[in-house]
PDB file of N, CA, C, O and CB in Angstrom:
ATOM      1  N   MET A   1     -15.768 -20.251  14.927  1.00  0.00           N
ATOM      2  CA  MET A   1     -16.582 -19.228  13.949  1.00  0.00           C
ATOM      3  C   MET A   1     -15.479 -17.734  13.686  1.00  0.00           C
ATOM      4  O   MET A   1     -14.598 -17.317  14.437  1.00  0.00           O
ATOM      5  CB  MET A   1     -18.334 -18.701  14.900  1.00  0.00           C
ATOM      6  N   LEU A   2     -15.842 -17.296  12.622  1.00  0.00           N
ATOM      7  CA  LEU A   2     -14.691 -15.973  12.523  1.00  0.00           C
ATOM      8  C   LEU A   2     -15.315 -14.907  13.211  1.00  0.00           C
ATOM      9  O   LEU A   2     -14.548 -14.092  13.723  1.00  0.00           O
ATOM     10  CB  LEU A   2     -14.293 -15.372  10.898  1.00  0.00           C
ATOM     11  N   ASN A   3     -16.458 -14.737  13.333  1.00  0.00           N
ATOM     12  CA  ASN A   3     -16.947 -13.948  14.036  1.00  0.00           C
ATOM     13  C   ASN A   3     -16.762 -13.792  15.502  1.00  0.00           C
ATOM     14  O   ASN A   3     -16.602 -12.696  16.039  1.00  0.00           O
ATOM     15  CB  ASN A   3     -17.935 -14.077  13.773  1.00  0.00           C
ATOM     16  N   ASP A   4     -16.792 -15.032  16.186  1.00  0.00           N
ATOM     17  CA  ASP A   4     -16.480 -15.279  17.565  1.00  0.00           C
ATOM     18  C   ASP A   4     -14.883 -14.496  17.732  1.00  0.00           C
ATOM     19  O   ASP A   4     -14.592 -13.524  18.429  1.00  0.00           O
ATOM     20  CB  ASP A   4     -16.512 -17.095  17.886  1.00  0.00           C
ATOM     21  N   ASP A   5     -13.972 -15.348  16.781  1.00  0.00           N
ATOM     22  CA  ASP A   5     -12.518 -14.839  16.887  1.00  0.00           C
ATOM     23  C   ASP A   5     -12.241 -13.252  17.029  1.00  0.00           C
ATOM     24  O   ASP A   5     -11.447 -12.649  17.751  1.00  0.00           O
ATOM     25  CB  ASP A   5     -11.786 -15.304  15.609  1.00  0.00           C
ATOM     26  N   ILE A   6     -13.272 -12.753  15.991  1.00  0.00           N
ATOM     27  CA  ILE A   6     -13.089 -11.236  15.887  1.00  0.00           C
ATOM     28  C   ILE A   6     -13.583 -10.484  17.222  1.00  0.00           C
ATOM     29  O   ILE A   6     -13.039  -9.435  17.569  1.00  0.00           O
ATOM     30  CB  ILE A   6     -13.945 -10.669  14.590  1.00  0.00           C
ATOM     31  N   LEU A   7     -14.760 -11.130  18.046  1.00  0.00           N
ATOM     32  CA  LEU A   7     -15.210 -10.536  18.976  1.00  0.00           C
ATOM     33  C   LEU A   7     -14.008 -10.722  20.021  1.00  0.00           C
ATOM     34  O   LEU A   7     -13.618  -9.732  20.640  1.00  0.00           O
ATOM     35  CB  LEU A   7     -16.580 -11.024  19.308  1.00  0.00           C
ATOM     36  N   LYS A   8     -13.482 -11.831  20.203  1.00  0.00           N
ATOM     37  CA  LYS A   8     -12.412 -12.209  21.201  1.00  0.00           C
ATOM     38  C   LYS A   8     -11.209 -11.259  21.078  1.00  0.00           C
ATOM     39  O   LYS A   8     -10.763 -10.633  22.039  1.00  0.00           O
ATOM     40  CB  LYS A   8     -11.929 -13.715  20.977  1.00  0.00           C
ATOM     41  N   ILE A   9     -10.747 -11.198  19.911  1.00  0.00           N
ATOM     42  CA  ILE A   9      -9.550 -10.524  19.770  1.00  0.00           C
ATOM     43  C   ILE A   9      -9.848  -8.801  20.000  1.00  0.00           C
ATOM     44  O   ILE A   9      -8.984  -7.989  20.331  1.00  0.00           O
ATOM     45  CB  ILE A   9      -8.941 -10.938  18.246  1.00  0.00           C
ATOM     46  N   THR A  10     -11.138  -8.529  19.761  1.00  0.00           N
ATOM     47  CA  THR A  10     -11.453  -7.104  19.842  1.00  0.00           C
ATOM     48  C   THR A  10     -11.547  -6.723  21.386  1.00  0.00           C
ATOM     49  O   THR A  10     -11.090  -5.713  21.922  1.00  0.00           O
ATOM     50  CB  THR A  10     -12.845  -6.779  19.044  1.00  0.00           C
ATOM     51  N   MET A  11     -12.217  -7.722  21.944  1.00  0.00           N
ATOM     52  CA  MET A  11     -12.239  -7.520  23.409  1.00  0.00           C
ATOM     53  C   MET A  11     -10.971  -7.645  24.208  1.00  0.00           C
ATOM     54  O   MET A  11     -10.874  -7.223  25.360  1.00  0.00           O
ATOM     55  CB  MET A  11     -13.138  -8.431  23.958  1.00  0.00           C
ATOM     56  N   ASP A  12     -10.132  -8.162  23.639  1.00  0.00           N
ATOM     57  CA  ASP A  12      -8.804  -8.664  24.264  1.00  0.00           C
ATOM     58  C   ASP A  12      -7.961  -7.013  24.058  1.00  0.00           C
ATOM     59  O   ASP A  12      -7.362  -6.450  24.974  1.00  0.00           O
ATOM     60  CB  ASP A  12      -7.965 -10.307  23.207  1.00  0.00           C
ATOM     61  N   ILE A  13      -8.088  -6.549  22.850  1.00  0.00           N
ATOM     62  CA  ILE A  13      -7.674  -5.245  22.876  1.00  0.00           C
ATOM     63  C   ILE A  13      -8.111  -4.059  23.563  1.00  0.00           C
ATOM     64  O   ILE A  13      -7.411  -3.114  23.926  1.00  0.00           O
ATOM     65  CB  ILE A  13      -7.706  -4.974  21.903  1.00  0.00           C
ATOM     66  N   GLN A  14      -9.418  -4.229  23.705  1.00  0.00           N
ATOM     67  CA  GLN A  14     -10.218  -3.306  24.576  1.00  0.00           C
ATOM     68  C   GLN A  14      -9.695  -3.360  25.986  1.00  0.00           C
ATOM     69  O   GLN A  14      -9.143  -2.406  26.533  1.00  0.00           O
ATOM     70  CB  GLN A  14     -11.742  -3.676  24.565  1.00  0.00           C
ATOM     71  N   ASN A  15      -9.885  -4.444  26.498  1.00  0.00           N
ATOM     72  CA  ASN A  15      -9.359  -4.634  27.848  1.00  0.00           C
ATOM     73  C   ASN A  15      -7.918  -4.716  28.306  1.00  0.00           C
ATOM     74  O   ASN A  15      -7.533  -4.205  29.357  1.00  0.00           O
ATOM     75  CB  ASN A  15      -9.852  -5.691  28.233  1.00  0.00           C
ATOM     76  N   GLN A  16      -7.224  -5.310  27.560  1.00  0.00           N
ATOM     77  CA  GLN A  16      -5.602  -5.225  27.701  1.00  0.00           C
ATOM     78  C   GLN A  16      -4.776  -4.460  27.411  1.00  0.00           C
ATOM     79  O   GLN A  16      -3.715  -4.240  27.995  1.00  0.00           O
ATOM     80  CB  GLN A  16      -5.050  -5.932  27.255  1.00  0.00           C
ATOM     81  N   TYR A  17      -5.443  -3.697  25.917  1.00  0.00           N
ATOM     82  CA  TYR A  17      -4.385  -2.532  25.356  1.00  0.00           C
ATOM     83  C   TYR A  17      -5.564  -1.597  24.884  1.00  0.00           C
ATOM     84  O   TYR A  17      -5.929  -1.737  23.717  1.00  0.00           O
ATOM     85  CB  TYR A  17      -3.132  -3.052  23.914  1.00  0.00           C
ATOM     86  N   PRO A  18      -6.025  -0.912  25.457  1.00  0.00           N
ATOM     87  CA  PRO A  18      -7.097   0.223  24.971  1.00  0.00           C
ATOM     88  C   PRO A  18      -6.350   1.345  24.346  1.00  0.00           C
ATOM     89  O   PRO A  18      -7.015   2.224  23.798  1.00  0.00           O
ATOM     90  CB  PRO A  18      -8.015   0.862  26.228  1.00  0.00           C
ATOM     91  N   GLU A  19      -5.000   1.434  24.355  1.00  0.00           N
ATOM     92  CA  GLU A  19      -4.343   2.285  23.573  1.00  0.00           C
ATOM     93  C   GLU A  19      -4.239   2.030  22.168  1.00  0.00           C
ATOM     94  O   GLU A  19      -3.916   2.882  21.340  1.00  0.00           O
ATOM     95  CB  GLU A  19      -3.212   2.415  24.038  1.00  0.00           C
ATOM     96  N   LEU A  20      -4.526   0.816  21.914  1.00  0.00           N
ATOM     97  CA  LEU A  20      -4.605   0.335  20.495  1.00  0.00           C
ATOM     98  C   LEU A  20      -6.113   0.971  19.892  1.00  0.00           C
ATOM     99  O   LEU A  20      -6.062   1.457  18.762  1.00  0.00           O
ATOM    100  CB  LEU A  20      -4.529  -1.501  20.467  1.00  0.00           C
ATOM    101  N   LEU A  21      -7.059   0.978  20.404  1.00  0.00           N
ATOM    102  CA  LEU A  21      -8.364   1.232  20.059  1.00  0.00           C
ATOM    103  C   LEU A  21      -8.377   2.401  18.929  1.00  0.00           C
ATOM    104  O   LEU A  21      -9.139   2.330  17.965  1.00  0.00           O
ATOM    105  CB  LEU A  21      -9.165   1.600  21.361  1.00  0.00           C
ATOM    106  N   LYS A  22      -7.652   3.269  19.085  1.00  0.00           N
ATOM    107  CA  LYS A  22      -7.730   4.412  18.159  1.00  0.00           C
ATOM    108  C   LYS A  22      -7.407   3.887  16.558  1.00  0.00           C
ATOM    109  O   LYS A  22      -7.999   4.257  15.544  1.00  0.00           O
ATOM    110  CB  LYS A  22      -6.600   5.593  18.691  1.00  0.00           C
ATOM    111  N   TYR A  23      -6.499   3.099  16.637  1.00  0.00           N
ATOM    112  CA  TYR A  23      -6.002   2.186  15.261  1.00  0.00           C
ATOM    113  C   TYR A  23      -7.197   1.215  14.747  1.00  0.00           C
ATOM    114  O   TYR A  23      -7.404   1.076  13.541  1.00  0.00           O
ATOM    115  CB  TYR A  23      -4.568   1.085  15.675  1.00  0.00           C
ATOM    116  N   LEU A  24      -7.892   0.622  15.633  1.00  0.00           N
ATOM    117  CA  LEU A  24      -9.012  -0.022  15.100  1.00  0.00           C
ATOM    118  C   LEU A  24      -9.838   0.963  14.292  1.00  0.00           C
ATOM    119  O   LEU A  24     -10.148   0.692  13.132  1.00  0.00           O
ATOM    120  CB  LEU A  24      -9.811  -0.648  16.187  1.00  0.00           C
ATOM    121  N   GLU A  25     -10.202   2.097  14.872  1.00  0.00           N
ATOM    122  CA  GLU A  25     -11.362   2.957  14.095  1.00  0.00           C
ATOM    123  C   GLU A  25     -10.728   3.512  12.844  1.00  0.00           C
ATOM    124  O   GLU A  25     -11.493   3.858  11.943  1.00  0.00           O
ATOM    125  CB  GLU A  25     -11.989   4.278  15.023  1.00  0.00           C
ATOM    126  N   GLU A  26      -9.512   3.633  12.684  1.00  0.00           N
ATOM    127  CA  GLU A  26      -8.900   4.100  11.588  1.00  0.00           C
ATOM    128  C   GLU A  26      -8.828   2.954  10.359  1.00  0.00           C
ATOM    129  O   GLU A  26      -8.746   3.299   9.180  1.00  0.00           O
ATOM    130  CB  GLU A  26      -7.524   4.592  12.058  1.00  0.00           C
ATOM    131  N   MET A  27      -8.864   1.741  10.726  1.00  0.00           N
ATOM    132  CA  MET A  27      -8.684   0.698   9.871  1.00  0.00           C
ATOM    133  C   MET A  27      -9.580   0.616   8.346  1.00  0.00           C
ATOM    134  O   MET A  27     -10.798   0.455   8.417  1.00  0.00           O
ATOM    135  CB  MET A  27      -8.983  -0.458  10.764  1.00  0.00           C
ATOM    136  N   PRO A  28      -8.988   0.720   7.149  1.00  0.00           N
ATOM    137  CA  PRO A  28      -9.844   0.716   6.087  1.00  0.00           C
ATOM    138  C   PRO A  28     -11.148   0.105   6.128  1.00  0.00           C
ATOM    139  O   PRO A  28     -12.140   0.637   5.630  1.00  0.00           O
ATOM    140  CB  PRO A  28      -9.247   0.216   5.161  1.00  0.00           C
ATOM    141  N   VAL A  29     -11.155  -1.262   6.852  1.00  0.00           N
ATOM    142  CA  VAL A  29     -12.523  -1.867   6.768  1.00  0.00           C
ATOM    143  C   VAL A  29     -13.581  -1.593   7.642  1.00  0.00           C
ATOM    144  O   VAL A  29     -14.650  -2.204   7.664  1.00  0.00           O
ATOM    145  CB  VAL A  29     -12.433  -3.107   6.838  1.00  0.00           C
ATOM    146  N   THR A  30     -13.186  -0.457   8.515  1.00  0.00           N
ATOM    147  CA  THR A  30     -14.180   0.202   9.459  1.00  0.00           C
ATOM    148  C   THR A  30     -14.625   1.703   8.678  1.00  0.00           C
ATOM    149  O   THR A  30     -15.588   2.410   8.974  1.00  0.00           O
ATOM    150  CB  THR A  30     -13.380   0.461  11.116  1.00  0.00           C
ATOM    151  N   ILE A  31     -13.787   1.899   7.787  1.00  0.00           N
ATOM    152  CA  ILE A  31     -14.301   3.178   7.108  1.00  0.00           C
ATOM    153  C   ILE A  31     -14.705   2.796   5.540  1.00  0.00           C
ATOM    154  O   ILE A  31     -13.909   3.002   4.624  1.00  0.00           O
ATOM    155  CB  ILE A  31     -13.054   4.421   7.155  1.00  0.00           C
ATOM    156  N   PRO A  32     -16.009   2.225   5.325  1.00  0.00           N
ATOM    157  CA  PRO A  32     -16.181   2.017   4.034  1.00  0.00           C
ATOM    158  C   PRO A  32     -16.178   3.005   2.854  1.00  0.00           C
ATOM    159  O   PRO A  32     -16.588   4.162   2.952  1.00  0.00           O
ATOM    160  CB  PRO A  32     -17.166   1.484   4.038  1.00  0.00           C
ATOM    161  N   THR A  33     -15.733   2.510   1.839  1.00  0.00           N
ATOM    162  CA  THR A  33     -15.723   3.432   0.649  1.00  0.00           C
ATOM    163  C   THR A  33     -16.833   3.443  -0.359  1.00  0.00           C
ATOM    164  O   THR A  33     -16.824   4.159  -1.360  1.00  0.00           O
ATOM    165  CB  THR A  33     -14.584   3.174  -0.079  1.00  0.00           C
ATOM    166  N   GLU A  34     -17.857   2.549  -0.014  1.00  0.00           N
ATOM    167  CA  GLU A  34     -19.240   2.360  -0.755  1.00  0.00           C
ATOM    168  C   GLU A  34     -20.199   2.709   0.255  1.00  0.00           C
ATOM    169  O   GLU A  34     -20.106   2.653   1.481  1.00  0.00           O
ATOM    170  CB  GLU A  34     -19.546   0.836  -1.334  1.00  0.00           C
ATOM    171  N   LYS A  35     -21.164   3.090  -0.509  1.00  0.00           N
ATOM    172  CA  LYS A  35     -22.589   3.421   0.375  1.00  0.00           C
ATOM    173  C   LYS A  35     -23.020   2.461   1.203  1.00  0.00           C
ATOM    174  O   LYS A  35     -23.249   2.675   2.394  1.00  0.00           O
ATOM    175  CB  LYS A  35     -23.820   3.664  -0.451  1.00  0.00           C
ATOM    176  N   ASN A  36     -23.165   1.320   0.631  1.00  0.00           N
ATOM    177  CA  ASN A  36     -23.563  -0.288   1.264  1.00  0.00           C
ATOM    178  C   ASN A  36     -22.754  -1.152   0.977  1.00  0.00           C
ATOM    179  O   ASN A  36     -22.993  -2.000   0.118  1.00  0.00           O
ATOM    180  CB  ASN A  36     -24.813  -0.966   0.821  1.00  0.00           C
ATOM    181  N   PRO A  37     -21.543  -1.087   1.710  1.00  0.00           N
ATOM    182  CA  PRO A  37     -20.769  -2.286   1.419  1.00  0.00           C
ATOM    183  C   PRO A  37     -21.160  -3.729   1.801  1.00  0.00           C
ATOM    184  O   PRO A  37     -21.825  -3.863   2.828  1.00  0.00           O
ATOM    185  CB  PRO A  37     -19.606  -2.081   1.972  1.00  0.00           C
ATOM    186  N   ALA A  38     -20.878  -4.642   1.207  1.00  0.00           N
ATOM    187  CA  ALA A  38     -21.091  -6.034   1.347  1.00  0.00           C
ATOM    188  C   ALA A  38     -20.055  -6.731   2.304  1.00  0.00           C
ATOM    189  O   ALA A  38     -18.845  -6.636   2.101  1.00  0.00           O
ATOM    190  CB  ALA A  38     -21.051  -6.652  -0.017  1.00  0.00           C
ATOM    191  N   ILE A  39     -20.618  -7.473   3.415  1.00  0.00           N
ATOM    192  CA  ILE A  39     -19.776  -8.182   4.241  1.00  0.00           C
ATOM    193  C   ILE A  39     -19.624  -9.358   4.016  1.00  0.00           C
ATOM    194  O   ILE A  39     -20.520 -10.187   4.177  1.00  0.00           O
ATOM    195  CB  ILE A  39     -20.041  -8.132   5.347  1.00  0.00           C
ATOM    196  N   THR A  40     -18.423  -9.634   3.591  1.00  0.00           N
ATOM    197  CA  THR A  40     -18.061 -11.101   3.120  1.00  0.00           C
ATOM    198  C   THR A  40     -17.375 -11.826   4.005  1.00  0.00           C
ATOM    199  O   THR A  40     -17.038 -11.245   5.037  1.00  0.00           O
ATOM    200  CB  THR A  40     -17.271 -11.169   1.940  1.00  0.00           C
ATOM    201  N   ALA A  41     -17.043 -13.096   3.848  1.00  0.00           N
ATOM    202  CA  ALA A  41     -16.351 -14.024   4.655  1.00  0.00           C
ATOM    203  C   ALA A  41     -14.963 -13.313   4.334  1.00  0.00           C
ATOM    204  O   ALA A  41     -14.303 -12.984   5.320  1.00  0.00           O
ATOM    205  CB  ALA A  41     -16.547 -15.717   4.249  1.00  0.00           C
ATOM    206  N   ALA A  42     -14.416 -13.024   3.013  1.00  0.00           N
ATOM    207  CA  ALA A  42     -13.208 -12.886   2.832  1.00  0.00           C
ATOM    208  C   ALA A  42     -12.737 -11.138   3.878  1.00  0.00           C
ATOM    209  O   ALA A  42     -11.789 -10.834   4.602  1.00  0.00           O
ATOM    210  CB  ALA A  42     -13.044 -12.967   0.971  1.00  0.00           C
ATOM    211  N   ASN A  43     -13.851 -10.486   3.462  1.00  0.00           N
ATOM    212  CA  ASN A  43     -13.510  -9.000   4.199  1.00  0.00           C
ATOM    213  C   ASN A  43     -13.469  -9.318   5.725  1.00  0.00           C
ATOM    214  O   ASN A  43     -12.692  -8.609   6.365  1.00  0.00           O
ATOM    215  CB  ASN A  43     -14.798  -7.698   3.892  1.00  0.00           C
ATOM    216  N   LEU A  44     -14.190 -10.291   6.444  1.00  0.00           N
ATOM    217  CA  LEU A  44     -14.382 -10.827   7.749  1.00  0.00           C
ATOM    218  C   LEU A  44     -12.674 -11.343   8.024  1.00  0.00           C
ATOM    219  O   LEU A  44     -11.949 -11.013   8.962  1.00  0.00           O
ATOM    220  CB  LEU A  44     -15.722 -12.182   7.749  1.00  0.00           C
ATOM    221  N   GLN A  45     -12.417 -12.070   7.095  1.00  0.00           N
ATOM    222  CA  GLN A  45     -10.928 -12.908   7.230  1.00  0.00           C
ATOM    223  C   GLN A  45     -10.032 -11.635   7.231  1.00  0.00           C
ATOM    224  O   GLN A  45      -9.377 -11.553   8.270  1.00  0.00           O
ATOM    225  CB  GLN A  45     -10.466 -14.141   5.764  1.00  0.00           C
ATOM    226  N   SER A  46      -9.850 -10.740   6.453  1.00  0.00           N
ATOM    227  CA  SER A  46      -8.991  -9.874   6.289  1.00  0.00           C
ATOM    228  C   SER A  46      -8.950  -8.977   7.539  1.00  0.00           C
ATOM    229  O   SER A  46      -7.865  -8.594   7.975  1.00  0.00           O
ATOM    230  CB  SER A  46      -9.242  -9.237   5.090  1.00  0.00           C
ATOM    231  N   TYR A  47     -10.139  -8.628   8.136  1.00  0.00           N
ATOM    232  CA  TYR A  47     -10.228  -8.043   9.123  1.00  0.00           C
ATOM    233  C   TYR A  47      -9.622  -8.609  10.518  1.00  0.00           C
ATOM    234  O   TYR A  47      -9.092  -7.904  11.377  1.00  0.00           O
ATOM    235  CB  TYR A  47     -11.406  -7.826   9.106  1.00  0.00           C
ATOM    236  N   TYR A  48      -9.793  -9.969  10.578  1.00  0.00           N
ATOM    237  CA  TYR A  48      -9.357 -10.650  11.477  1.00  0.00           C
ATOM    238  C   TYR A  48      -7.875 -10.463  11.523  1.00  0.00           C
ATOM    239  O   TYR A  48      -7.231 -10.098  12.506  1.00  0.00           O
ATOM    240  CB  TYR A  48      -9.795 -11.901  11.328  1.00  0.00           C
ATOM    241  N   GLU A  49      -7.368 -10.790  10.216  1.00  0.00           N
ATOM    242  CA  GLU A  49      -5.896 -10.782  10.003  1.00  0.00           C
ATOM    243  C   GLU A  49      -5.424  -9.518  10.395  1.00  0.00           C
ATOM    244  O   GLU A  49      -4.251  -9.514  10.769  1.00  0.00           O
ATOM    245  CB  GLU A  49      -5.475 -11.066   8.588  1.00  0.00           C
ATOM    246  N   SER A  50      -5.904  -8.654  10.408  1.00  0.00           N
ATOM    247  CA  SER A  50      -5.317  -7.092  10.587  1.00  0.00           C
ATOM    248  C   SER A  50      -5.105  -6.718  12.084  1.00  0.00           C
ATOM    249  O   SER A  50      -4.183  -6.093  12.608  1.00  0.00           O
ATOM    250  CB  SER A  50      -6.422  -5.916   9.945  1.00  0.00           C
ATOM    251  N   LEU A  51      -6.346  -7.343  12.682  1.00  0.00           N
ATOM    252  CA  LEU A  51      -6.494  -7.285  14.318  1.00  0.00           C
ATOM    253  C   LEU A  51      -5.343  -8.142  14.893  1.00  0.00           C
ATOM    254  O   LEU A  51      -4.816  -7.841  15.963  1.00  0.00           O
ATOM    255  CB  LEU A  51      -8.038  -7.936  14.902  1.00  0.00           C
ATOM    256  N   GLN A  52      -4.972  -9.187  14.183  1.00  0.00           N
ATOM    257  CA  GLN A  52      -3.938 -10.017  14.841  1.00  0.00           C
ATOM    258  C   GLN A  52      -2.781  -9.394  14.737  1.00  0.00           C
ATOM    259  O   GLN A  52      -2.048  -9.278  15.719  1.00  0.00           O
ATOM    260  CB  GLN A  52      -3.787 -11.332  14.335  1.00  0.00           C
ATOM    261  N   SER A  53      -2.434  -8.868  13.436  1.00  0.00           N
ATOM    262  CA  SER A  53      -1.285  -8.249  13.132  1.00  0.00           C
ATOM    263  C   SER A  53      -0.983  -6.990  13.894  1.00  0.00           C
ATOM    264  O   SER A  53       0.146  -6.687  14.282  1.00  0.00           O
ATOM    265  CB  SER A  53      -1.294  -8.014  11.812  1.00  0.00           C
ATOM    266  N   ILE A  54      -2.021  -6.310  14.073  1.00  0.00           N
ATOM    267  CA  ILE A  54      -1.753  -5.013  15.022  1.00  0.00           C
ATOM    268  C   ILE A  54      -1.373  -5.453  16.708  1.00  0.00           C
ATOM    269  O   ILE A  54      -0.434  -5.008  17.369  1.00  0.00           O
ATOM    270  CB  ILE A  54      -3.323  -3.986  15.006  1.00  0.00           C
ATOM    271  N   LEU A  55      -2.201  -6.254  17.058  1.00  0.00           N
ATOM    272  CA  LEU A  55      -2.001  -6.782  18.050  1.00  0.00           C
ATOM    273  C   LEU A  55      -0.265  -7.500  18.343  1.00  0.00           C
ATOM    274  O   LEU A  55       0.607  -7.170  19.147  1.00  0.00           O
ATOM    275  CB  LEU A  55      -3.150  -7.662  18.004  1.00  0.00           C
ATOM    276  N   THR A  56      -0.297  -8.294  17.570  1.00  0.00           N
ATOM    277  CA  THR A  56       1.292  -9.176  17.687  1.00  0.00           C
ATOM    278  C   THR A  56       2.418  -7.960  17.505  1.00  0.00           C
ATOM    279  O   THR A  56       3.387  -7.967  18.265  1.00  0.00           O
ATOM    280  CB  THR A  56       1.576 -10.580  16.146  1.00  0.00           C
ATOM    281  N   LYS A  57       2.315  -7.111  16.686  1.00  0.00           N
ATOM    282  CA  LYS A  57       3.293  -6.299  16.324  1.00  0.00           C
ATOM    283  C   LYS A  57       3.480  -5.206  17.915  1.00  0.00           C
ATOM    284  O   LYS A  57       4.551  -4.958  18.470  1.00  0.00           O
ATOM    285  CB  LYS A  57       2.764  -5.483  14.723  1.00  0.00           C
ATOM    286  N   TYR A  58       2.445  -4.843  18.236  1.00  0.00           N
ATOM    287  CA  TYR A  58       2.496  -4.085  19.617  1.00  0.00           C
ATOM    288  C   TYR A  58       2.998  -4.757  20.497  1.00  0.00           C
ATOM    289  O   TYR A  58       3.770  -4.181  21.264  1.00  0.00           O
ATOM    290  CB  TYR A  58       1.324  -3.668  20.166  1.00  0.00           C
ATOM    291  N   LYS A  59       2.734  -6.181  20.681  1.00  0.00           N
ATOM    292  CA  LYS A  59       3.333  -7.055  21.793  1.00  0.00           C
ATOM    293  C   LYS A  59       4.687  -7.110  21.764  1.00  0.00           C
ATOM    294  O   LYS A  59       5.373  -7.047  22.784  1.00  0.00           O
ATOM    295  CB  LYS A  59       2.890  -8.409  21.771  1.00  0.00           C
ATOM    296  N   ILE A  60       5.189  -7.242  20.496  1.00  0.00           N
ATOM    297  CA  ILE A  60       6.601  -7.608  20.144  1.00  0.00           C
ATOM    298  C   ILE A  60       7.411  -5.979  20.507  1.00  0.00           C
ATOM    299  O   ILE A  60       8.529  -5.921  21.018  1.00  0.00           O
ATOM    300  CB  ILE A  60       6.709  -8.230  18.234  1.00  0.00           C
ATOM    301  N   ASN A  61       6.857  -5.148  20.251  1.00  0.00           N
ATOM    302  CA  ASN A  61       7.660  -3.783  20.767  1.00  0.00           C
ATOM    303  C   ASN A  61       7.254  -3.244  21.933  1.00  0.00           C
ATOM    304  O   ASN A  61       7.739  -2.174  22.302  1.00  0.00           O
ATOM    305  CB  ASN A  61       7.571  -2.631  19.855  1.00  0.00           C
ATOM    306  N   GLN A  62       6.344  -3.878  22.651  1.00  0.00           N
ATOM    307  CA  GLN A  62       6.322  -3.100  24.168  1.00  0.00           C
ATOM    308  C   GLN A  62       7.052  -3.857  25.092  1.00  0.00           C
ATOM    309  O   GLN A  62       7.438  -5.017  24.954  1.00  0.00           O
ATOM    310  CB  GLN A  62       4.829  -2.906  24.851  1.00  0.00           C
ATOM    311  N   PRO A  63       7.222  -3.050  26.117  1.00  0.00           N
ATOM    312  CA  PRO A  63       8.114  -4.094  27.374  1.00  0.00           C
ATOM    313  C   PRO A  63       6.912  -4.968  27.800  1.00  0.00           C
ATOM    314  O   PRO A  63       5.736  -4.842  27.456  1.00  0.00           O
ATOM    315  CB  PRO A  63       8.889  -3.113  29.044  1.00  0.00           C
ATOM    316  N   VAL A  64       7.438  -5.829  28.577  1.00  0.00           N
ATOM    317  CA  VAL A  64       6.605  -6.929  29.428  1.00  0.00           C
ATOM    318  C   VAL A  64       6.166  -6.128  30.343  1.00  0.00           C
ATOM    319  O   VAL A  64       6.881  -5.327  30.944  1.00  0.00           O
ATOM    320  CB  VAL A  64       7.352  -8.213  30.087  1.00  0.00           C
ATOM    321  N   ARG A  65       4.543  -6.333  30.580  1.00  0.00           N
ATOM    322  CA  ARG A  65       4.162  -5.933  31.719  1.00  0.00           C
ATOM    323  C   ARG A  65       4.125  -6.847  32.984  1.00  0.00           C
ATOM    324  O   ARG A  65       3.769  -8.014  32.821  1.00  0.00           O
ATOM    325  CB  ARG A  65       3.064  -5.467  31.470  1.00  0.00           C
ATOM    326  N   GLU A  66       4.445  -6.436  34.162  1.00  0.00           N
ATOM    327  CA  GLU A  66       4.482  -7.346  35.159  1.00  0.00           C
ATOM    328  C   GLU A  66       3.377  -8.422  35.297  1.00  0.00           C
ATOM    329  O   GLU A  66       3.531  -9.633  35.462  1.00  0.00           O
ATOM    330  CB  GLU A  66       4.549  -6.637  36.260  1.00  0.00           C
ATOM    331  N   TYR A  67       2.174  -7.677  35.188  1.00  0.00           N
ATOM    332  CA  TYR A  67       0.826  -8.577  35.562  1.00  0.00           C
ATOM    333  C   TYR A  67       0.619  -9.440  34.492  1.00  0.00           C
ATOM    334  O   TYR A  67      -0.377 -10.160  34.560  1.00  0.00           O
ATOM    335  CB  TYR A  67      -0.577  -7.737  35.784  1.00  0.00           C
ATOM    336  N   GLU A  68       1.390  -9.530  33.455  1.00  0.00           N
ATOM    337  CA  GLU A  68       1.299 -10.592  32.484  1.00  0.00           C
ATOM    338  C   GLU A  68       2.089 -12.003  32.929  1.00  0.00           C
ATOM    339  O   GLU A  68       1.815 -13.096  32.434  1.00  0.00           O
ATOM    340  CB  GLU A  68       1.896 -10.008  31.128  1.00  0.00           C
ATOM    341  N   TYR A  69       2.940 -11.824  33.776  1.00  0.00           N
ATOM    342  CA  TYR A  69       3.663 -12.943  34.267  1.00  0.00           C
ATOM    343  C   TYR A  69       3.116 -13.206  35.860  1.00  0.00           C
ATOM    344  O   TYR A  69       3.002 -14.319  36.374  1.00  0.00           O
ATOM    345  CB  TYR A  69       5.332 -12.609  34.152  1.00  0.00           C
ATOM    346  N   TYR A  70       2.872 -12.174  36.375  1.00  0.00           N
ATOM    347  CA  TYR A  70       2.401 -12.448  37.878  1.00  0.00           C
ATOM    348  C   TYR A  70       0.923 -11.835  37.987  1.00  0.00           C
ATOM    349  O   TYR A  70       0.791 -10.723  38.498  1.00  0.00           O
ATOM    350  CB  TYR A  70       3.486 -11.672  39.076  1.00  0.00           C
ATOM    351  N   PRO A  71      -0.188 -12.544  37.514  1.00  0.00           N
ATOM    352  CA  PRO A  71      -1.415 -12.042  37.340  1.00  0.00           C
ATOM    353  C   PRO A  71      -2.064 -12.045  38.784  1.00  0.00           C
ATOM    354  O   PRO A  71      -3.070 -11.337  38.826  1.00  0.00           O
ATOM    355  CB  PRO A  71      -2.184 -12.852  36.269  1.00  0.00           C
ATOM    356  N   ASP A  72      -1.724 -12.698  40.045  1.00  0.00           N
ATOM    357  CA  ASP A  72      -2.055 -12.558  41.071  1.00  0.00           C
ATOM    358  C   ASP A  72      -1.723 -11.374  41.802  1.00  0.00           C
ATOM    359  O   ASP A  72      -2.392 -10.977  42.756  1.00  0.00           O
ATOM    360  CB  ASP A  72      -1.773 -13.459  41.514  1.00  0.00           C
ATOM    361  N   ARG A  73      -0.586 -10.745  41.319  1.00  0.00           N
ATOM    362  CA  ARG A  73       0.068  -9.650  42.057  1.00  0.00           C
ATOM    363  C   ARG A  73      -1.131  -8.311  41.697  1.00  0.00           C
ATOM    364  O   ARG A  73      -1.828  -8.225  40.685  1.00  0.00           O
ATOM    365  CB  ARG A  73       1.895  -9.372  41.395  1.00  0.00           C
ATOM    366  N   ASN A  74      -1.097  -7.550  42.635  1.00  0.00           N
ATOM    367  CA  ASN A  74      -1.784  -6.298  42.623  1.00  0.00           C
ATOM    368  C   ASN A  74      -0.726  -4.947  42.738  1.00  0.00           C
ATOM    369  O   ASN A  74      -1.183  -3.804  42.739  1.00  0.00           O
ATOM    370  CB  ASN A  74      -2.840  -6.355  43.867  1.00  0.00           C
TER     371      ASN A  74
END
């Protein structure tokens, strides 16, 4: 379900990449231009795709974190 996917990727960003949270707050979908905007499946899909894009681009442009390859190390 799309809501579950949005929650999962948002939690991943929050837990693994908290430096990206500031961008989530600035996304157009989180700043409505209407007084009572409708939440549609298309809006949710667009939001999810935006989250994916932000995370993917960030991962591509960041150095690999050691714990991503060796999760048992501290």
